C-alpha positions as CSV (number, residue, x, y, z in Angstrom):
1,X,5.7,-13.0,24.9
2,X,5.1,-16.7,25.0
3,X,2.4,-17.1,22.3
4,X,2.9,-16.2,18.6
5,X,0.9,-13.5,16.8
6,X,-2.0,-15.1,14.8
7,X,-2.2,-13.8,11.3
8,X,-5.5,-14.8,9.5
9,X,-5.2,-14.9,5.7
10,X,-2.2,-15.9,3.6
11,X,-2.6,-13.3,0.8
12,X,0.1,-10.7,0.3
13,X,-1.0,-8.6,3.3
14,X,-0.9,-11.5,5.7
15,X,2.4,-12.8,4.2
16,X,3.9,-9.3,4.6
17,X,2.6,-9.0,8.2
18,X,4.2,-12.4,9.2
19,X,7.5,-11.6,7.5
20,X,7.8,-8.1,9.1
21,X,7.0,-9.6,12.5
22,X,9.7,-12.2,12.0
23,X,12.2,-9.5,11.0
24,X,11.6,-8.0,14.4
25,X,12.0,-11.3,16.1
26,X,8.3,-11.9,16.8
27,X,7.0,-15.4,15.9
28,X,3.6,-15.8,14.2
29,X,1.3,-18.5,12.9
30,X,-0.3,-17.8,9.5
31,X,-3.7,-19.4,9.0
32,X,-5.6,-19.7,5.7
33,X,-8.9,-21.5,5.0
34,X,-7.7,-22.7,1.5
35,X,-6.2,-26.1,1.2
36,X,-3.2,-24.7,-0.7
37,X,-2.0,-21.6,-2.6
38,X,-4.1,-20.9,-5.8
39,X,-2.2,-19.1,-8.6
40,X,-4.9,-17.9,-11.0
41,X,-4.9,-14.7,-12.9
42,X,-3.2,-11.3,-12.5
43,X,-5.4,-9.8,-9.8
44,X,-3.6,-6.9,-8.0
45,X,-0.7,-6.2,-10.4
46,X,0.6,-2.6,-9.6
47,X,3.2,-2.6,-6.9
48,X,4.2,0.9,-5.8
49,X,7.8,1.8,-5.1
50,X,7.2,2.4,-1.4
51,X,5.7,-1.1,-1.1
52,X,8.7,-2.6,-2.9
53,X,10.8,-0.8,-0.2
54,X,8.8,-2.7,2.5
55,X,9.2,-6.0,0.7
56,X,13.0,-5.3,0.2
57,X,13.2,-5.3,4.0
58,X,12.1,-9.0,4.1
59,X,14.1,-10.1,1.0
60,X,11.4,-9.9,-1.7
61,X,11.5,-6.4,-3.1
62,X,14.3,-6.7,-5.6
63,X,13.1,-10.0,-6.8
64,X,9.6,-8.7,-7.4
65,X,10.9,-5.6,-9.1
66,X,13.4,-7.7,-11.2
67,X,10.7,-9.9,-12.6
68,X,8.0,-7.2,-13.1
69,X,7.5,-4.7,-15.8
70,X,8.5,-1.1,-15.0
71,X,6.4,1.8,-16.0
72,X,6.7,5.5,-15.3
73,X,4.0,7.1,-17.5
74,X,0.3,6.9,-17.3
75,X,-1.5,8.0,-20.5
76,X,-5.2,9.0,-20.6
77,X,-7.3,9.1,-23.8
78,X,-10.8,10.4,-24.7
79,X,-12.1,8.6,-27.8
80,X,-9.2,8.8,-30.2
81,X,-7.3,11.7,-28.6
82,X,-4.7,11.6,-25.9
83,X,-5.6,14.1,-23.2
84,X,-2.4,13.9,-21.1
85,X,0.5,11.8,-19.9
86,X,1.4,11.7,-16.2
87,X,5.0,11.1,-15.3
88,X,5.6,10.2,-11.7
89,X,7.8,12.0,-9.2
90,X,11.2,10.7,-8.3
91,X,12.3,12.4,-5.0
92,X,15.8,11.7,-3.8
93,X,17.5,8.7,-5.4
94,X,15.0,5.9,-4.9
95,X,16.0,2.2,-5.1
96,X,12.9,1.3,-7.2
97,X,10.9,2.7,-10.1
98,X,7.5,4.4,-9.3
99,X,5.5,1.2,-10.2
100,X,6.2,-2.4,-11.2
101,X,3.6,-4.6,-12.7
102,X,3.6,-8.3,-11.8
103,X,0.8,-10.7,-11.2
104,X,-0.4,-11.1,-7.6
105,X,0.1,-14.8,-7.8
106,X,3.8,-14.4,-8.7
107,X,4.2,-11.9,-5.8
108,X,2.6,-14.4,-3.5
109,X,5.0,-17.2,-4.7
110,X,8.0,-15.0,-4.0
111,X,6.7,-14.0,-0.5
112,X,6.1,-17.8,0.1
113,X,9.7,-18.5,-0.6
114,X,10.7,-15.8,1.9
115,X,8.4,-17.3,4.5
116,X,10.0,-20.7,4.0
117,X,13.4,-19.3,5.0
118,X,12.3,-18.0,8.4
119,X,11.7,-20.4,11.4
120,X,9.6,-17.8,13.1
121,X,6.5,-18.2,10.9
122,X,4.4,-21.4,10.8
123,X,2.0,-21.5,7.8
124,X,-1.1,-23.7,8.2
125,X,-3.3,-24.2,5.2
126,X,-6.8,-25.7,5.6
127,X,-7.5,-23.7,8.8
128,X,-10.8,-21.8,8.4
129,X,-11.1,-19.4,11.4
130,X,-14.8,-19.3,12.5
131,X,-14.6,-17.2,15.6
132,X,-12.3,-14.9,17.6
133,X,-12.3,-14.5,21.4
134,X,-9.8,-12.5,23.5
135,X,-8.9,-11.9,27.1
136,X,-6.3,-9.8,28.9
137,X,-3.5,-12.3,28.1
138,X,-4.2,-13.1,24.5
139,X,-6.4,-14.2,21.6
140,X,-8.0,-17.6,20.8
141,X,-9.5,-18.5,17.4
142,X,-11.9,-21.3,16.7
143,X,-11.0,-23.4,13.6
144,X,-13.6,-25.3,11.6
145,X,-13.0,-29.1,12.2
146,X,-9.8,-28.5,14.2
147,X,-8.4,-27.5,17.5
148,X,-8.4,-23.8,18.6
149,X,-5.3,-21.8,18.2
150,X,-4.0,-19.5,20.9
151,X,-1.9,-16.3,20.3
152,X,-0.8,-13.1,21.8
153,X,-2.3,-10.7,19.2
154,X,-4.2,-11.2,15.9
155,X,-4.0,-9.4,12.6
156,X,-7.1,-10.1,10.4
157,X,-6.0,-10.2,6.8
158,X,-8.7,-12.6,5.5
159,X,-10.0,-10.4,2.7
160,X,-13.4,-9.0,1.8
161,X,-15.3,-12.0,2.9
162,X,-14.6,-11.6,6.6
163,X,-18.1,-10.5,7.5
164,X,-18.6,-13.3,10.2
165,X,-15.3,-12.4,11.9
166,X,-16.0,-8.7,11.7
167,X,-19.5,-9.1,13.1
168,X,-18.1,-11.2,16.0
169,X,-15.8,-8.4,16.9
170,X,-18.7,-5.9,16.7
171,X,-17.3,-4.1,13.7
172,X,-19.5,-2.7,10.9
173,X,-18.4,-2.5,7.2
174,X,-20.4,0.4,5.7
175,X,-20.2,1.7,2.2
176,X,-21.6,1.0,-1.2
177,X,-21.3,-1.3,-4.2
178,X,-21.3,-0.1,-7.9
179,X,-23.7,-1.6,-10.4
180,X,-21.5,-1.9,-13.5
181,X,-19.0,-4.8,-13.7
182,X,-15.5,-4.9,-15.1
183,X,-14.2,-7.6,-17.4
184,X,-10.6,-8.5,-16.9
185,X,-8.6,-10.4,-19.5
186,X,-4.9,-11.3,-19.4
187,X,-3.8,-11.3,-23.0
188,X,-0.4,-12.3,-24.3
189,X,0.5,-10.4,-27.5
190,X,3.4,-8.5,-29.1
191,X,2.4,-4.8,-28.8
192,X,5.5,-2.6,-29.5
193,X,5.4,0.7,-27.6
194,X,2.9,-0.5,-25.0
195,X,5.2,-2.3,-22.7
196,X,6.2,0.7,-20.4
197,X,2.9,2.6,-20.2
198,X,-0.5,2.4,-18.5
199,X,-3.3,3.5,-20.9
200,X,-6.7,4.6,-19.8
201,X,-9.4,5.2,-22.4
202,X,-12.7,7.1,-21.9
203,X,-15.4,6.3,-24.4
204,X,-13.2,4.5,-26.9
205,X,-14.5,3.2,-30.2
206,X,-13.8,-0.3,-28.9
207,X,-16.0,0.2,-25.8
208,X,-18.3,3.1,-26.6
209,X,-19.9,4.9,-23.6
210,X,-17.7,3.1,-21.1
211,X,-14.0,2.8,-20.2
212,X,-11.0,0.5,-20.9
213,X,-7.8,0.3,-18.9
214,X,-4.6,-1.4,-20.2
215,X,-1.6,-2.4,-18.1
216,X,1.6,-4.1,-19.3
217,X,2.7,-7.3,-17.4
218,X,5.7,-9.6,-17.7
219,X,6.0,-12.1,-20.6
220,X,4.4,-9.8,-23.2
221,X,1.1,-10.1,-21.3
222,X,-1.4,-7.2,-21.0
223,X,-4.1,-6.8,-18.4
224,X,-7.1,-5.3,-20.1
225,X,-10.1,-4.1,-18.0
226,X,-13.4,-3.2,-19.8
227,X,-16.3,-1.6,-18.0
228,X,-19.3,-3.7,-18.9
229,X,-23.1,-3.6,-18.0
230,X,-24.4,-5.1,-14.8
231,X,-26.0,-8.0,-16.8
232,X,-22.8,-8.9,-18.7
233,X,-22.3,-12.7,-19.2
234,X,-18.7,-13.7,-19.8
235,X,-19.5,-17.3,-20.7
236,X,-22.1,-16.3,-23.3
237,X,-19.7,-13.8,-24.9
238,X,-16.9,-16.3,-25.0
239,X,-19.1,-19.0,-26.6
240,X,-20.4,-16.6,-29.3
241,X,-17.0,-15.4,-30.3
242,X,-17.8,-11.8,-29.2
243,X,-15.0,-12.0,-26.6
244,X,-12.4,-12.7,-29.3
245,X,-13.7,-9.7,-31.3
246,X,-13.6,-7.5,-28.2
247,X,-9.9,-8.4,-27.6
248,X,-9.0,-7.8,-31.3
249,X,-10.6,-4.3,-31.2
250,X,-8.0,-3.4,-28.6
251,X,-4.8,-5.3,-29.7
252,X,-5.5,-5.3,-33.4
253,X,-4.9,-8.0,-35.9
254,X,-2.0,-9.7,-34.2
255,X,-1.5,-13.1,-32.8
256,X,-2.6,-13.3,-29.2
257,X,-3.5,-15.7,-26.4
258,X,-6.1,-15.3,-23.8
259,X,-4.4,-16.4,-20.6
260,X,-7.1,-15.7,-18.0
261,X,-10.4,-13.8,-17.7
262,X,-12.8,-12.9,-15.0
263,X,-15.6,-10.4,-14.1
264,X,-15.7,-8.4,-10.9
265,X,-17.8,-5.7,-9.2
266,X,-16.4,-2.7,-7.4
267,X,-17.1,-1.9,-3.7
268,X,-16.2,1.1,-1.5
269,X,-16.4,0.0,2.1
270,X,-14.6,0.7,5.4
271,X,-14.7,-0.9,8.8
272,X,-15.7,1.5,11.5
273,X,-12.9,0.2,13.7
274,X,-9.5,-1.2,12.6
275,X,-8.6,-2.3,16.1
276,X,-10.6,-4.2,18.7
277,X,-8.5,-5.0,21.7
278,X,-5.8,-7.3,20.7
279,X,-7.1,-7.7,17.1
280,X,-6.1,-5.4,14.2
281,X,-7.8,-5.5,10.8
282,X,-5.7,-5.0,7.7
283,X,-6.1,-5.0,3.9
284,X,-9.5,-5.9,2.3
285,X,-10.8,-7.2,5.7
286,X,-10.7,-3.5,6.8
287,X,-11.4,-1.6,3.6
288,X,-12.5,-2.3,0.0
289,X,-11.5,0.2,-2.7
290,X,-12.1,0.4,-6.4
291,X,-8.8,-0.6,-8.2
292,X,-8.3,2.6,-10.2
293,X,-5.1,4.1,-8.7
294,X,-3.8,0.7,-7.4
295,X,-4.6,1.6,-3.8
296,X,-5.9,-1.8,-2.6
297,X,-2.9,-4.1,-2.2
298,X,-0.5,-1.2,-1.7
299,X,-2.5,0.3,1.2
300,X,-2.9,-3.2,2.6
301,X,0.9,-3.6,2.8
302,X,1.1,-0.2,4.5
303,X,-1.4,-1.6,7.1
304,X,0.8,-4.6,7.6
305,X,3.9,-2.6,8.2
306,X,2.2,-0.2,10.6
307,X,0.8,-3.2,12.6
308,X,4.0,-5.2,12.7
309,X,6.3,-2.6,14.2
310,X,3.8,-1.5,16.8
311,X,3.0,-5.1,17.8
312,X,6.7,-5.8,18.0
313,X,7.4,-2.9,20.4
314,X,4.4,-3.7,22.6
315,X,5.2,-7.4,22.7
316,X,8.9,-6.6,23.5
317,X,7.8,-4.4,26.5
318,X,9.1,-1.1,24.8
319,X,5.7,0.4,24.5
320,X,2.2,0.2,26.1
321,X,-0.9,-1.0,24.3
322,X,-1.8,2.7,23.7
323,X,0.5,2.3,20.7
324,X,-1.9,-0.2,19.2
325,X,-4.7,2.3,19.3
326,X,-2.6,4.5,17.1
327,X,-2.8,1.8,14.4
328,X,-6.5,2.6,14.1
329,X,-5.9,6.3,14.2
330,X,-3.3,6.2,11.4
331,X,-4.5,3.5,9.1
332,X,-8.2,4.4,9.4
333,X,-7.3,7.9,8.4
334,X,-5.3,6.5,5.5
335,X,-8.3,4.3,4.5
336,X,-10.6,7.3,4.6
337,X,-8.3,9.2,2.3
338,X,-8.1,6.3,-0.1
339,X,-11.9,5.9,0.0
340,X,-12.4,9.5,-0.8
341,X,-9.9,9.4,-3.7
342,X,-11.2,6.2,-5.3
343,X,-14.9,7.1,-4.8
344,X,-14.3,10.4,-6.6
345,X,-12.7,8.4,-9.4
346,X,-15.7,6.0,-9.6
347,X,-18.1,8.9,-9.6
348,X,-16.3,10.3,-12.6
349,X,-16.2,6.9,-14.3
350,X,-19.8,6.1,-13.5
351,X,-21.6,9.4,-13.0
352,X,-24.3,9.0,-10.4
353,X,-26.9,11.2,-12.2
354,X,-27.5,13.1,-15.4
355,X,-26.0,16.3,-14.2
356,X,-22.7,14.6,-13.3
357,X,-22.7,12.8,-16.7
358,X,-23.1,16.2,-18.5
359,X,-20.3,17.7,-16.4
360,X,-18.0,14.8,-17.2
361,X,-18.8,15.0,-20.9
362,X,-18.0,18.7,-20.9
363,X,-14.7,18.2,-19.1
364,X,-13.6,15.4,-21.4
365,X,-14.6,17.4,-24.5
366,X,-12.6,20.5,-23.3
367,X,-9.6,18.6,-21.9
368,X,-7.8,18.0,-25.2
369,X,-7.1,21.7,-25.6
370,X,-7.7,23.1,-22.1
371,X,-5.1,22.4,-19.3
372,X,-7.6,23.5,-16.6
373,X,-10.1,20.9,-17.8
374,X,-7.4,18.3,-18.1
375,X,-6.7,18.6,-14.4
376,X,-10.3,17.7,-13.7
377,X,-10.2,14.4,-15.6
378,X,-10.1,11.5,-13.1
379,X,-8.8,8.2,-14.4
380,X,-7.5,7.2,-11.0
381,X,-5.1,9.1,-8.8
382,X,-2.2,6.7,-8.4
383,X,-1.3,5.1,-5.1
384,X,0.8,7.1,-2.7
385,X,2.0,6.6,0.9
386,X,-0.3,8.3,3.4
387,X,0.9,11.3,5.4
388,X,0.5,10.9,9.2
389,X,0.5,14.6,9.8
390,X,-2.5,14.5,12.2
391,X,-1.4,11.3,14.0
392,X,-1.1,11.4,17.8
393,X,2.5,10.0,17.3
394,X,3.6,13.0,15.2
395,X,5.2,16.1,16.7
396,X,4.2,19.1,14.5
397,X,6.8,21.5,13.2
398,X,5.5,25.1,12.6
399,X,8.3,25.7,10.0
400,X,7.2,22.7,8.0
401,X,3.4,22.8,7.7
402,X,1.6,20.2,5.6
403,X,0.2,21.9,2.5
404,X,-2.5,19.2,1.8
405,X,-2.9,16.6,-0.8
406,X,-0.2,17.2,-3.5
407,X,-1.0,17.4,-7.3
408,X,-1.2,14.1,-9.2
409,X,2.1,12.2,-9.5
410,X,3.8,14.4,-6.8
411,X,4.7,13.8,-3.2
412,X,4.5,16.2,-0.2
413,X,7.7,18.0,0.8
414,X,9.6,16.1,3.6
415,X,8.4,16.9,7.1
416,X,6.6,15.4,10.1
417,X,4.3,12.6,9.2
418,X,5.7,12.1,5.7
419,X,7.5,9.0,4.4
420,X,11.2,9.9,4.3
421,X,12.7,10.1,0.8
422,X,15.1,7.4,-0.1
423,X,18.8,7.8,-1.0
424,X,22.1,6.0,-0.5
425,X,23.9,6.7,2.9
426,X,27.2,5.8,4.3
427,X,27.2,4.2,7.8
428,X,30.2,3.0,9.9
429,X,29.2,-0.5,8.8
430,X,29.2,0.4,5.1
431,X,26.8,1.8,2.4
432,X,23.1,1.4,3.0
433,X,19.8,2.9,1.8
434,X,18.1,5.3,4.1
435,X,14.7,3.6,4.2
436,X,16.4,0.2,4.7
437,X,18.4,1.7,7.6
438,X,15.3,3.3,9.1
439,X,13.3,0.1,9.1
440,X,15.8,-1.4,11.6
441,X,14.3,0.8,14.3
442,X,14.0,4.4,15.4
443,X,16.6,6.6,13.7
444,X,17.8,10.2,14.4
445,X,19.1,12.1,11.4
446,X,21.4,14.9,12.7
447,X,22.3,17.9,10.5
448,X,25.5,19.0,12.3
449,X,26.5,18.6,16.0
450,X,23.8,16.7,17.8
451,X,24.7,16.1,21.5
452,X,21.1,16.4,22.5
453,X,20.1,13.7,20.1
454,X,22.9,11.3,21.2
455,X,22.2,11.6,24.9
456,X,18.5,11.2,24.4
457,X,19.1,8.1,22.2
458,X,21.3,6.6,24.8
459,X,18.6,7.0,27.5
460,X,15.8,5.3,25.5
461,X,14.6,1.9,26.6
462,X,14.5,0.6,23.0
463,X,17.5,1.0,20.7
464,X,17.7,4.3,18.9
465,X,20.4,5.0,16.4
466,X,21.9,8.3,15.4
467,X,23.2,9.1,11.9
468,X,25.1,12.3,11.2
469,X,24.1,13.6,7.7
470,X,27.6,15.1,7.1
471,X,29.6,11.9,6.7
472,X,26.5,9.8,5.8
473,X,25.6,12.0,2.8
474,X,28.9,13.2,1.3
475,X,27.4,14.5,-2.0
476,X,24.5,16.2,-0.2
477,X,21.7,14.4,-2.1
478,X,19.7,13.4,1.0
479,X,20.3,16.7,2.8
480,X,19.0,18.7,-0.2
481,X,16.0,16.4,-0.7
482,X,15.1,16.7,2.9
483,X,15.8,20.4,3.0
484,X,17.6,19.7,6.2
485,X,18.9,22.8,8.0
486,X,21.9,23.1,10.2
487,X,21.2,21.9,13.8
488,X,18.0,20.0,12.9
489,X,17.3,16.5,14.2
490,X,14.9,14.3,12.2
491,X,13.2,11.6,14.2
492,X,12.4,8.7,11.8
493,X,10.0,5.8,12.8
494,X,10.6,2.1,12.1
495,X,8.3,2.4,9.1
496,X,10.4,5.2,7.7
497,X,7.9,8.0,8.3
498,X,9.2,11.2,9.9
499,X,7.9,11.5,13.5
500,X,9.4,14.9,14.2
501,X,11.7,17.6,12.9
502,X,13.4,19.5,15.8
503,X,15.4,22.7,15.5
504,X,18.6,22.5,17.6
505,X,16.9,20.5,20.3
506,X,18.1,19.6,23.7
507,X,17.9,16.1,25.1
508,X,14.5,16.8,26.7
509,X,12.9,17.8,23.4
510,X,14.3,14.7,21.6
511,X,13.1,12.5,24.4
512,X,9.6,14.0,24.2
513,X,9.4,13.4,20.4
514,X,10.5,9.8,20.8
515,X,8.0,9.3,23.7
516,X,5.2,10.7,21.6
517,X,6.2,8.5,18.7
518,X,5.5,5.4,20.8
519,X,2.4,6.8,22.5
520,X,4.3,7.2,25.8
521,X,3.2,10.0,28.1
522,X,5.3,13.1,27.5
């Protein structure tokens, strides 16, 4: 591949795409229309454990986690009563907590520092892409007031306002927008007991008839979101002193500082295609989600990882362009799941009609004492990695069927299509973490003798490693978490998702699973 991959948009999704491509030896050029990085406000603050794992692979995960605020409990209230507290699942022995809160601007700064350390990424500010054309050999972008840029492939990470570029690719962006707005304030205050919890309030006394969400952030700062009417005027409320009163109703009579404020409107939209030839759409350029559940940025990073390993294999000659079509198959399915989850949340927060409003009122009234009603309260199902169980790259296992979307705060049992649980492992080169090891390329986990796995791995055109669970997992933590049975071979993809679980396979079966995992004819 003589030309770099073009990545349009230098937000966290574009940054992650470029860093992951560089990790696989693929050069890229990162274009952004802004003259420089702008660092205003908290924006997307909730970084999921599995996204921190991705960022750890490019040198940023532990830094982001170390600076952020850890929380493991999500509390939900109706008026003055707590309805339930959701504690998040911890499968295996993960390297990171379930969620870390840190401002998007600080996350971008850390990723920028990682970008500065790799010679394989060129960052160009002040490059507004106005058009995309492609041929059999590559992609060319037109740049406002500048020379065109040529690349091999393109990942469009330019955010929600990508309508001109989407239209030029013949891609629609259907969905809907919600009328109510949400006011965000970053408030610095000393609030003992609030620093490790997310709090969601339905119909509180300090915002009657609507909702309030409170998230802890670093430096004793709290991100507070109020649902407000469509005609809400932030400037007028600040000028009248009503904004100050609004904040005091939440934090109480304590000293505080308003660090940043903004008003935003929610959208639920999805591109009809996430791949057009050599162009892949990722993040908000491909899907817009309401933020309850923290699925926007987290799903965008999953887009980036899925795109990067597939482009790297195709560019390196180890897979055909059929593998790129699986990017649309997998990530469009993930976006549809996220859209369904977040739209259901918004319909609960903003009932679309009187009947839905009455149903919600009944559920909230009963939920304080009725566990069945409590399960129906929707304050946002928290972000989770998507399961590629129906992907064309996944080999089904009849003994490990997918049971469907798990209950809130839980993860599906390990199996084909599921992100592999993390745990420490011992390798001949020393101790590693399983997900870190998996992200180096295809990996075969062998539970017992695995001659079929070893001979199949040796015959693959791209490097495939074999890890024997016996010596790698001496205390059995990983084996128990997987539920691995003697003689099984687990095929793990470069994004740490399980591609297949094979029972005592011969070389031909392992080869077939590996072929399917890269969209090669079996």
